[in-house]
N, C-alpha and C positions, 0 to 999 in steps of 0.2 A: 632419329628416325621415328616417325609417328605412324600409327595405323599398322596395316598388314605389311609383312615383309617376307620374302622368300628365304628359307633357311639356308645359310651358307654351308658350303662343303667344309668338312673338318671343323665344325663349330658345334658346341653344346648349347642348346637353347633351354633356358631356365625361366619359368614364369611363376607368378603368384596371382591368384584370382579369388576374391571374395564372392562366392557364388550366390550367397543369400538364399540358401535352401536348395540343396543339390537335386532332390527329386522333382521339385517344382520347376527347376531350370535345366533339367537334364538334356533336353533337345538342343538348347543353346550351347551347353557345354560340349556336347558331342560334335556339333557343327564347328565350333572353334577349334577343337582338338584336330579334327580332320583337315581343317584349312591350314593350320600353323604347325602342327606336329612337334610340339615342344618335347624335350627329352625328360624333363623333370618339372612337375607342377605342384606348388603348394596351394591347397584350397582352404578357405576359411568359411565359417558360418554354414557348414554343411547341414546343420539343423536336423540331424537324425541319429538314431542309435546305430551302433555297428551293424546290427542285424538288418537294418533297413537301408544300408548303403547299397547303391546299384553296382555291385562288383561285376556281375555278368555283362551288363551293358558296356562298362568301361573295358572289360577284358576283350569284348568284341571289337572295341575301338582301338585295341592294341596296347592297353595300359594295365599294369598291376597297381595295387593300391594298398597303402598302410593307412589305417583309420583310427582316429580317436574321437568317437562320437559321444553325444550327450543329449539325447532326446531332442526337444524342439529348440534348444538353445546352443549357441557356440558350436564347437566341433571343428576339427581340422583333419586334413588328410594330405598324403603325399602320393602323387601319381608318377609312375616311371614307365618309360618306353625303352625296351632293350635291356639295359643293365638292371639286375635285381637289386632292390633296396634292402639293406641290412639294418633293421631297426636297432637303435641304440638307447633311446629314451622315449617315454610316453608322457613325461611330466617335466616341467622346468624345475631344476633342483632349487632347494632353499626353503621350502615350506611344505612339510608333509601333510599339513591340514588342507591344503589347496586341492580341491577335487574338480575344478572347472576344466573342461576339455579345451585347452588353449595352446597346447604345445605337442609336437611330435618331432623326432629327430632320427635321421637315418643316414647311412653311408651309401653313396651311389657313385660308381665309377671313380673311386679314390677321392671323393669330395664328401664332406659332412654337410648335410642340409638340416638347418634348424628352422622348422616351419612353425610360425606363431600367429596367434590372434590376440593381440594385446588388449587389455580391458579398456572400455570406453571411458569410464570415469565420471560420467555425468549422473546426477548434478554435483557440482563442486562449489564450495568445499563440502566434505562429507565422507562417509565410509567408503563409497564407491570410488572416490578420487584417491583416498588413502590406499585402497587396494591396488589401483592403477600404479601409483608411485612405488609401492612395495614390490609389485611384479616387475616393474622397470629395474629396480635395484637388483633383483635376483637375475634378471637378464644380463645386466651389465657385468655382474660377477661371473656368470657362466661364460659369457663371451670373452672376458679377460682370461679365463682359464684356458680357453681354446687357443688364444693368441700365444700364451706362455708355452703351450705344448707344441706350437708350430703346426697346428692342424689346418689344412686347406678347408675353408668353410664358407658357406653362404647362410646368412641369417635373413630370412625373408618372410613376408606376410603382410597382414593388415596391422600396422602399428598403432592405429588410432591416434596419430600425432601429425599435425601440420607443422613441419619443422620451422618455417619462416613465413612472414607475411606474403612473400612471393609465391608460396605454395597454395594459395587460396585466392579465389576471384575477388574477394573483398572481406575485410575484417569487420566491417560494420555489422552490428547485431550479433556478432560471434565472440566478442571480447571475453565473455564470461564462460565460454564453452571449454570443457576440459581438454578438447583436442588442440586448443590453442593456448592453454594455460602456460605461463612462464615456467612453472616447475616441471611440466611434462616436456616442454621444449628443451629445457636445460638437461633433463635426463637423456633425451635423444642425443643432444650435443656431446654429453660425456661418453655415451656409447660410441659415437663416431670417433671421438678423440682417443679412444682406446686402440686405434689402429685399423678401424673399419672404413671402407670406402663406400659412400653413397653412390652406387653405380649410375643411377639415372642422372644425378647432378654432375657426375664426372664427365659424362658425354654430352649433356644438355644443360649447360650452366645458364643459358639465357631463355629457356622455354619453360612455361609452368609445368607441363607434363602431368596434368590432372589425371587422377584415377577414380574419382568418386563424384557423382552428381546426385543430389537428393531427388526424390520422386515428386516433390511439390514445388510450387512457384516457378514452373517451367525451367527448372535448373538446367536440364540437359539442353533444351532449346536455346537458352541464353549462354551456354557454356559457363555456367556458374559452378565451377568445379573446385575440388580439393585434391591435394596429393597426400594420400594416406597410406599407400601401399608401396613398400620399399624393399629393395634387394641390396643387402650390404655384403661386401666382399672382404675376406681376410687379407692380410698383407701378402700372403702367398698367391692369392688368386687375382688380386687387382690388376697386375700387369697383363693378364690374359683377356681382359674385357675388350671386346671389339664392337659391339652394338648394344643398343638399348632402346626400348620404345614402349608405347602403350597402344593396345589394340582398341582404340576408341570406338570403332564401328560396332563392337559387341554391345556397348551400352545403349546404342540406338535401336536395337532389334526388339520385336515384340516380346513381352514377358521377360525383359532383361533384368539382371541384377542391377543394383544401383552403383556397382563398381565395374570397371573394365580391367581386363588382364594387363599387368605390367610384365615386361620380359627383358632378358639380357641374353647375349651370346658370348661364350668364352671360347677362345681358340683352344685346340687340343694339344698344345705343347706338352 
């Protein structure tokens, strides 16, 4: 299902949205929240410090927030409606030197939400791509530990990875981009192989399901999209998946982020 959808009864709606500057796009975010009423939302690229985050506006919209901000760059947050989020981590384990605000984790309604903004990695090869791959290895290790413990979990966010050629409008001119690099795709594949279900692909194997359109070269108008935003389900949760989609219309609004929200619904068994 693509675009807007009415929330099902007895279903938990979970979304991920790279807002590309939360204060700059706040009106769009508030409109989308009011229209779709997701229960849990992972945000990326909030691009503000914790003290600058619009807590009051989101509280008025019915959402609590856990925030891991970092000035004008990066930054992630988890929004929840109804259930209180219990924060469990503010950093991806594995490298105490890493101070970039790319990860936050919390338990909500008996499910662990691992919200991430994976490094871009461009240009590659180089130190930025090395950081991307090292971050991926840490994610794979942490995700594996969750599976071993049998924790119902969702790993979601902007992975900055186009998993296959089917997930981008065209590979021409992008072969050297870090988001399509074989090593990055292989890391994503190993993460999935560890027992995680790519929810969008599970329900939409034959549709591109783009979540990102660049601002230039009329990418939105041409539907020259990329699938970068993913929601991965642990083995315990995968059987509960009932719907998945992308709210594409959000990308077409004035002052839009270059991403659209991707979402899933889980039945409440």
